C-alpha positions as CSV (number, residue, x, y, z in Angstrom):
1,M,12.0,188.8,129.3
2,V,10.2,186.1,131.3
3,T,6.9,185.2,129.7
4,D,4.5,182.3,130.0
5,E,5.7,181.1,126.6
6,L,9.4,181.2,127.8
7,L,8.6,179.2,130.9
8,V,7.0,176.5,128.8
9,D,10.2,176.4,126.7
10,L,12.3,176.2,129.8
11,R,10.3,173.4,131.3
12,Q,10.9,171.4,128.2
13,L,14.6,172.0,128.6
14,T,14.9,170.7,132.2
15,R,16.0,167.3,130.9
16,F,19.2,169.0,129.7
17,D,19.9,170.6,133.1
18,P,18.0,168.7,135.9
19,D,20.4,169.9,138.6
20,H,19.7,173.7,138.1
21,L,16.9,174.6,135.8
22,P,13.9,173.2,137.8
23,Q,14.9,175.2,140.9
24,E,15.4,178.3,138.8
25,I,11.9,177.9,137.2
26,L,10.4,177.5,140.7
27,L,12.1,180.7,141.9
28,T,10.9,182.6,138.9
29,E,7.3,181.4,139.5
30,A,7.5,182.2,143.2
31,L,8.7,185.7,142.5
32,Y,5.9,186.3,140.0
33,R,3.3,185.2,142.5
34,R,4.8,187.6,145.1
35,F,5.6,190.5,142.8
36,P,3.4,190.1,139.7
37,S,4.1,193.6,138.3
38,V,7.9,193.3,138.5
39,P,9.5,192.3,135.2
40,Q,11.9,189.3,135.3
41,V,14.8,188.7,132.9
42,V,16.7,185.4,132.4
43,S,20.3,185.4,131.3
44,F,21.8,182.4,129.5
45,D,25.4,181.4,130.1
46,T,25.4,179.6,126.7
47,A,24.5,182.6,124.6
48,F,28.0,183.7,123.8
49,H,28.6,180.4,122.0
50,R,25.3,180.4,120.0
51,D,27.1,180.9,116.7
52,L,29.6,178.0,117.1
53,P,30.5,176.5,113.7
54,R,28.7,173.3,113.0
55,V,31.9,171.3,113.1
56,A,32.5,172.6,116.7
57,R,28.9,172.0,117.8
58,Q,28.5,168.4,116.6
59,L,29.0,165.4,118.9
60,A,30.3,162.2,117.2
61,I,27.3,160.1,118.2
62,P,24.4,158.8,116.0
63,R,22.9,161.7,114.1
64,R,19.4,161.1,115.4
65,Y,20.4,162.5,118.8
66,E,21.3,165.8,117.3
67,A,17.7,166.4,116.5
68,K,16.9,165.9,120.2
69,G,19.3,168.8,121.1
70,L,22.4,166.9,121.9
71,Q,25.3,169.1,120.9
72,R,28.1,171.3,122.3
73,Y,26.6,174.3,124.0
74,G,29.5,175.7,126.0
75,F,29.3,177.8,129.2
76,H,30.9,180.7,131.0
77,G,29.5,182.8,128.2
78,L,28.7,185.8,130.5
79,S,32.4,185.8,131.6
80,Y,33.6,185.7,128.0
81,A,31.2,188.4,126.9
82,Y,32.6,190.6,129.6
83,L,36.2,189.9,128.6
84,M,35.5,190.8,125.0
85,E,34.0,194.1,126.2
86,E,37.1,194.7,128.3
87,L,39.4,193.9,125.4
88,A,37.5,196.5,123.3
89,R,37.8,199.1,126.2
90,L,41.5,198.4,126.4
91,G,42.0,198.9,122.7
92,D,42.9,195.3,122.0
93,R,42.1,194.7,118.4
94,T,41.2,191.0,119.0
95,S,37.9,192.2,120.4
96,T,36.7,192.6,116.8
97,S,39.6,191.4,114.6
98,G,42.1,188.7,115.4
99,R,42.5,185.5,117.4
100,A,41.9,185.3,121.1
101,I,42.0,182.5,123.6
102,L,40.0,183.2,126.8
103,A,40.9,181.0,129.8
104,H,38.3,181.1,132.6
105,L,40.1,179.2,135.4
106,G,38.2,178.9,138.6
107,S,36.2,176.3,140.5
108,G,34.6,175.7,137.2
109,A,37.1,176.0,134.3
110,S,36.8,176.4,130.6
111,M,38.4,178.0,127.6
112,A,37.0,179.7,124.5
113,A,38.6,180.2,121.1
114,V,37.4,183.5,119.6
115,R,38.0,184.7,116.0
116,N,37.0,188.3,115.0
117,G,34.9,188.6,118.1
118,T,32.9,185.4,117.7
119,S,33.3,182.1,119.6
120,I,34.5,179.4,117.3
121,D,35.1,176.7,119.9
122,T,34.9,176.1,123.6
123,S,36.1,173.4,126.0
124,M,32.8,172.7,127.8
125,G,30.3,170.7,125.8
126,F,26.8,169.4,126.3
127,T,27.3,169.9,130.1
128,P,29.7,171.9,132.2
129,T,31.4,168.6,133.3
130,S,33.5,168.3,130.2
131,G,36.7,169.9,129.0
132,L,39.3,171.1,131.5
133,V,40.2,169.5,134.9
134,M,38.3,171.6,137.5
135,S,38.0,171.8,141.2
136,T,35.6,168.9,141.6
137,R,34.7,168.1,138.0
138,A,36.7,165.5,136.0
139,G,36.7,167.3,132.6
140,D,37.0,165.1,129.5
141,L,37.0,161.3,130.2
142,D,36.9,158.1,128.2
143,P,33.2,157.3,128.0
144,G,34.1,153.7,128.5
145,L,34.8,154.5,132.2
146,A,31.0,154.6,132.8
147,Y,30.5,151.1,131.5
148,Y,33.6,149.8,133.2
149,L,32.6,151.1,136.6
150,A,29.1,149.9,136.1
151,R,30.4,146.3,135.6
152,T,33.2,146.3,138.2
153,E,31.8,148.6,140.9
154,Q,28.1,148.3,140.2
155,M,28.1,152.1,139.9
156,T,24.8,153.5,138.7
157,A,24.5,156.3,136.2
158,A,23.4,158.7,139.0
159,A,26.5,157.7,141.1
160,F,28.8,158.2,138.1
161,Q,27.3,161.6,137.5
162,H,27.8,162.6,141.1
163,M,31.4,161.3,141.1
164,V,32.5,163.2,137.9
165,N,30.9,166.4,139.1
166,H,31.5,166.5,142.9
167,E,34.3,164.0,143.7
168,S,36.8,164.4,140.9
169,G,39.1,167.1,139.5
170,L,41.6,168.6,141.9
171,L,39.7,167.1,144.8
172,G,39.7,163.6,143.4
173,V,43.3,163.5,142.4
174,S,44.7,165.2,145.5
175,E,42.3,163.6,148.1
176,I,43.0,166.8,150.0
177,S,41.1,169.8,148.7
178,S,39.4,171.3,145.7
179,D,41.0,174.7,146.4
180,M,44.2,175.4,144.4
181,R,45.5,177.6,147.3
182,D,45.4,174.6,149.6
183,L,47.2,172.4,147.1
184,L,49.9,174.9,146.4
185,A,50.5,175.2,150.1
186,K,51.0,171.4,150.4
187,E,52.7,170.8,147.0
188,S,56.2,170.4,148.4
189,V,55.2,167.8,151.1
190,D,52.4,165.8,149.5
191,V,52.8,164.2,146.1
192,R,49.1,164.0,145.6
193,A,48.8,167.8,145.7
194,A,51.7,168.2,143.3
195,E,50.1,165.7,140.9
196,A,46.8,167.5,141.0
197,I,48.4,170.8,140.2
198,A,50.5,169.3,137.4
199,L,47.5,167.7,135.8
200,F,45.5,170.9,135.9
201,C,48.3,172.9,134.3
202,Y,49.1,170.2,131.7
203,Q,45.5,169.9,130.5
204,A,45.2,173.7,130.3
205,K,48.3,173.9,128.2
206,K,46.9,171.3,125.9
207,W,43.7,173.2,125.4
208,I,45.6,176.4,124.6
209,G,47.6,174.4,122.0
210,S,44.5,172.9,120.4
211,F,42.7,176.2,120.2
212,A,45.7,177.9,118.7
213,A,45.5,175.2,116.0
214,A,41.8,175.8,115.5
215,L,42.4,179.5,115.2
216,G,45.6,179.3,113.1
217,G,47.6,181.0,115.7
218,V,46.9,183.4,118.6
219,D,47.2,187.1,119.1
220,T,45.8,187.5,122.7
221,L,45.6,185.1,125.6
222,V,43.4,186.2,128.6
223,F,43.5,184.6,132.1
224,T,40.4,185.2,134.3
225,G,38.5,183.4,137.1
226,G,39.7,182.9,140.7
227,I,42.8,180.8,139.7
228,G,43.5,182.6,136.4
229,E,43.4,186.1,138.1
230,N,45.2,185.3,141.3
231,T,47.7,182.5,140.9
232,P,50.9,183.6,139.1
233,V,52.6,180.2,139.5
234,V,49.8,178.4,137.8
235,R,49.8,180.9,134.9
236,A,53.6,180.5,134.5
237,R,53.3,176.7,134.5
238,I,50.6,176.7,131.9
239,C,52.5,179.1,129.6
240,E,55.8,177.3,130.0
241,G,56.9,175.7,126.8
242,L,54.4,177.7,124.6
243,G,57.1,179.9,123.2
244,F,56.6,178.3,119.8
245,L,53.2,179.9,119.7
246,G,54.7,183.3,120.7
247,I,53.4,183.0,124.3
248,S,55.8,184.1,127.0
249,L,55.5,185.9,130.3
250,E,57.5,188.7,131.9
251,E,58.2,187.3,135.4
252,S,57.8,190.5,137.5
253,R,54.6,191.4,135.7
254,N,53.2,188.0,136.2
255,A,54.1,188.0,139.9
256,K,52.1,191.2,140.4
257,S,49.2,189.9,138.3
258,A,49.5,193.0,136.1
259,G,47.0,193.8,133.4
260,V,49.5,192.7,130.7
261,I,51.9,189.9,131.9
262,S,53.8,189.3,128.6
263,P,56.9,191.2,127.5
264,D,56.4,194.4,125.4
265,D,58.0,192.8,122.4
266,A,56.0,189.5,122.6
267,S,54.0,188.5,119.5
268,V,51.2,187.3,121.8
269,T,49.7,189.7,124.4
270,V,49.0,187.8,127.6
271,R,46.5,189.6,129.8
272,V,44.9,189.1,133.3
273,I,41.4,190.5,133.4
274,R,39.1,190.3,136.4
275,T,35.8,189.1,135.2
276,D,32.4,190.3,136.3
277,E,29.6,188.0,135.2
278,E,27.1,189.7,137.6
279,L,27.7,193.0,135.8
280,M,26.9,191.4,132.5
281,I,23.6,190.1,133.9
282,A,22.7,193.5,135.3
283,R,23.6,195.3,132.0
284,G,21.6,192.8,130.0
285,A,18.6,193.1,132.3
286,M,18.7,196.9,132.2
287,Q,19.0,197.1,128.4
288,L,16.1,194.7,127.9
289,C,13.9,196.3,130.5
290,T,14.7,199.8,129.1
291,A,13.9,198.6,125.5
292,T,10.7,197.0,126.6
293,M,9.5,200.1,128.4
294,S,10.5,202.3,125.4
295,N,8.4,200.0,123.1
296,E,5.4,200.2,125.4
297,A,5.7,204.0,125.6
298,R,5.8,204.2,121.8
299,T,2.8,201.9,121.6
300,E,0.9,204.2,124.0
301,L,1.8,207.2,121.9
């Protein structure tokens, strides 16, 4: 629930997220002035990863910065929380016991490694810029690029930040579009589109492999997000060559984006689940508001 104390904490955190959090705080304050009696709830996209093991949280920079809050936080937590609820509803045991890799592939893209229902690693780190190649975000880069471009192109820190968030990824490599649908349509006639798609799929495949190593294997792989839910050819290319992990696709099921796209006898269940982050926000707000009202009623009694 939004309180004065929470807003104080959020203002102190704006240095971590200067692109979004200040505007969200302003909106919260404006709503409070207009509707002072209406409760407000904030929902954190990092919450799903709050129990990451220390080895997954730490950044390999001087330890003094950890005390200032510099660590891996991870994002897309609302989507991953929804997927875990759906796995439970579908009777998939990895919702509580087992090893799952969740691949949220959309304009923003990330993956999470989940063991026994708890996130143990995720591809996004201190900011959502890191990890997988995305529509306009670069994903993981050699940190030396920032210094190199500052020396050779006189690129400022702000310009570098803009480039890796808004001019890179599929858009930067293809020089055509940030939309996977556009690139697939031009793949056969423009090598830049083909290379952008290949890079996206290659990096996604690598992350699945690394998370399988962290988990000691995989029982369920879930595709979600705009690309993950709707693009069979991308799913097929990502999974190609992962048979050594037990990952394979049944071609006709994948073509129809069925709920399960792996063969019945596969050792790894590969699923397509349509995510619903807005529903998770609504559920959380309803639960919190209901609990708060119940507590107030008990206090009055």
